[in-house]
N, C-alpha and C positions, 0 to 999 in steps of 0.2 A: 261557148257551150252553156246551156241552162239546165239546171236540175231542180226538180220539184220533189223535195224529200218528205216522205211520210214514214217515219220509223215505226216499226212494229211495236216497240216497247213503250212509246210515249203516249200514254193515255189510251192505248189500244187493248181491248179485251176480246176474248174468244166469243164467237157467235154462240148464242144460247146460254151464255154465262149468267144472264139475269134470271133465267128460268131454272137452271141446274147449278147448285152450289157445289163447291169442292167437298163439303161434308157429306152431301147426298151421294156424290160419286164414290167417295171412300167407303161409305156404307154399302153401296152396291157391290164394290169389289170384295169387301169383307164377307158378306153373306154368300157370294158366289164361290169364294175360296173354301168356306166351311162346307158348302154344298158339294164341292168337288171332292173333298176328303171323305164326306159321308158316302158319296156314290162309289168311290174307289173301294172303300171298305165293304160296302154292300155288294159290289160286283164280285169281289174276291170271295166273300162268304157264300154268296148265292151261286157263284160260278157263271154269272151272266156277263158275256162280252159286250152286249148292247148297253148295259149299265155303265161299264167302264168306258165305252165309246162316248156315251152321253157325258160322262165325267170329264173326259179329255176335251170334248167340245166346250163344255161349260168352263173348264179352266182357261181355254183360249179366250172366252168372253171376259173372265176376270182379269187376265193379262192385258187384254185389249183396253178394258176400262181403266186399269192401272196405268198403262202407258199413255192413254188419252189424258188422264189427270196429270201425270208427270210432264207430258209435252205441253199441256196448257199452262202449267206453272212456268216452265222454261220459256214459253212463248210470250209471257208477260214481261220478261226481262228487257230492259231498254237496249237499244243498239249501242255497240261499243266500237273500239278501234279495230277489233278483229271481225266482228259481225256487224258490218255497217248497215245491213238491211234488217237487223233484228234476228230473233230466234224462232220466228213463226214456222220455218221449214222443219223444225223439230217434230211437228205433228205428222208430216209426211214420212219422215224417217221412222217414227213409231209405227205408222201404218204398214210400211214395208216389212218391219220386223214381225208385226202381227200376222201379216199375210204369209210370210215365209214359214212361220211356226204352224199356221193353219194347214198349209200344204203338207208339211212333214207329218202332222198328226193324222191327216186324212189318209195318206199312203200307208202309214203304220197300221191304221185300223183295217185297211183292206188286206194287208199281209196277214194280220192276226185272224181275220175272218176266214181266209183261205186255209190257214193252218187248222182252225176249228172245224171246218168242213171235213178235213181229212181225219181229225181226231176229236169227235164229239164228246162233250162232257155233260154230266147231269146238272140241272139248274133248279134252284129253289124259287118257284114262282111267287110265293107270298113276299119274300124278301125283295124281289125285283119290283113288285107292285108298290110296296110300302115306301121304298127309297125313291122310286120314280114319282110317287105321289107328292112327297115332300119337295122334290126337285121342281115339279110343275108349279107348286105354290110360289117357290122362291123365284122361278123364272118369270112368273106373272108380276110379282112385286118389283123385280128389277126392270122389267119392261115398262111398268108404270113410272118408275123413277126416271129412266132414260128418256121416256116420251116427253117429259117436261122440257128437255133441252133439244129435242129433235126438230122443233119447229123452225129454228134458225141456224142449225148446224148440220151439215151433211155427215160429219163424223158421228155426232150423237144419233142422227137418224139411222146410220148404218148399225150402230150399237143397239138401237131399239129393235130394228128388224132382226138382228142377230138373236136377241133375247126372245123375240116372238118365235123364231125358228127353233130355239132351244125348247120352248114350251111345247111346240109341236113334236119335237123329238122325244120329250118326256111322255107325251101321250102315246107315241108309237111304242115306247118301252113298256108302258102299262098294258097296252094291247098284247104285246108279246108275252108278258107275264100271265095274262088271262088265258091266252091260247095254250101256254105250257100247262097251266093248272087244269084246264078243261079237257084238252086233247093230247097232252104230252107232246105237243108240237115244238120240240126244241129248235127245229130249223127256223122258227119265227125269230128267235133271238139273233141268229146270224143274218137273216134277211134285213132286220132293222139296223144291224151294225153296218151292213153294206150301204143301206140307204143314207144313214147319217154320214158315213165316210164320203160317199159320192157328193152329198150336198156340201160338205166342208171343202172338198177339192174344187167343186164348181164355183163356190163363193170366192175362194182364194184366187183361182185363175181369172175370174171375171173382173176382179178389182185390181189385180196386179198391173195390167198395162197402164191404167190411168195413173197409178202411184208412181210407176217408173217414169212416165212422161213428165210428171210434176217435178221429180228430182232432176231430170235431164234438161229442164228449162224449155220444154216444148210450148208451142202456142196453145193457150187454153182451148179445151174441147169445143166450147160454144162460140168461139171467135173465128171468123174467116179473115185471113190476112188480106185478101184482095178487097174486102169491104172496108177495112181500115185505110188501105191505099187510096181507094176511090174517095172516101170521105175527106182525107187530108188533101188530096190533089184538087178537090173542088173548092177549097178555102181560098178566098181572095188574098193574093199576096204570095201564094205558093206556086212556083213554076213546076217543080217536080220533087219527088222524095226518093231517097235511097237508104241503104243500110238500115232497113226497118226490122226491128226485133221486138217481139212481144213474149213475155213469159210470166209465170206465177211467182209471187213471193209468199211461200207457204201455200195454203189451200185457197184462201179467200181474196188475197190482194194480188194486183197485177201491175206489171211495169212495162214501159215502152221506151225504146230508144230509136231515134230516127235522124238522118241527115236531111236537111231541107235546103233546096235551091230556091232562094227567094226571088220574086219577080221585081223587087225594089231593092235598091242599095242602101236605103236609109235604115239606120239602126233602130230608130224610133218605130218605124213601120214594122220591122221584124219583131219588136217586142209585142206589138199588137197581134201579130200572127201567132206568136207563142202562146199568148193568153187564149186566143181562139182555139188553138190546137188542144190545149189542156182541157178547156171546158168541153170541147166536142168529144174527145176520147173518154173523158170521165162520164159524161151523160149517156153516150151511145154504147160504150164498151166496158164501163166500170173500171177503167184504168186510172189509178190514183197517183202513180209515180212515173213521171215522164222526164226523159233526158233528150233535149232538142239541140241540134247543132246546125248552124248555118254553114254553107260551103259554097265555093265558087264553082262555076260550070265545069272547069277543067278538073278540079278535085273530085267532084261528085261523079264524073264519068269514068274515073279510073277503076278498073276491075269489076265493072257492072256485068251482070249476067241477065239475059232476057227471060222474062216470065211468059210462058206460053199462054196465048189467049188474053193477054192483058197489056195495057199501054204502060203501066208503071213497072219499075224494075227494082229488084232487090240485089244487093251485092254481098259478097262474102267478105268477112273481116280478115 
């Protein structure tokens, strides 16, 4: 067996770290927490559910950024005897926590909006507009900060888009406050609440499947298993391949394990094959950790299951 090890903690840093420092990320968390407290107080004083909805949504942003910061620090830790692949998967765990919290908040807001429809309450429009105006400024500042790390990191890009959506939600709350002042249209507050809740739920549900797949070791979304099989079986010295597995190590790194039936019995020739395989899967599919094992024809043929429409075969372990 041959292993090509690239541990997550050895000289590896999160994508976008050069553009977004930990200090900037902590600052973004701090101002969003302060904003959340201000919005909750403003929502209670004014009676605006939309303001409280925006506060909870904003708090989920602060929690998301805080978890991203914590997961990034954990991800820098070197591999050890218990975590031989490193701690990069911590970012995915943090994402799952964030999404679950996001869904809980979204459904809570829907329930509260329904209750408010049944029992309307007076709302102070000026308080709503003032607090939402402050929220809009802070959302835009946070979006500017996270945009610096969004170029190289899908996590930071998601945070950036989340902050932009928060800014849009703040605009919606301001509009609701104006409608309340001009036309006593208190229904606008509940409509904005439902829109924010629907967006939060949609965002959580749309990102949850990919997060779960990452945690379950699924084949990366942009990788087709049969393409890897075709690529490997076309290499000179490879008779066939079996027991092919591809999965993510955290969000950005990938690993591959495969049994190879070599067409030559020479160990030196098989070493050449391994080097070719590693270079090929690295350049074509971005796979940096490979585990390659040579096997005899009788061993490789045990327990194989046919893949429909393809000459290659994958076996269950």
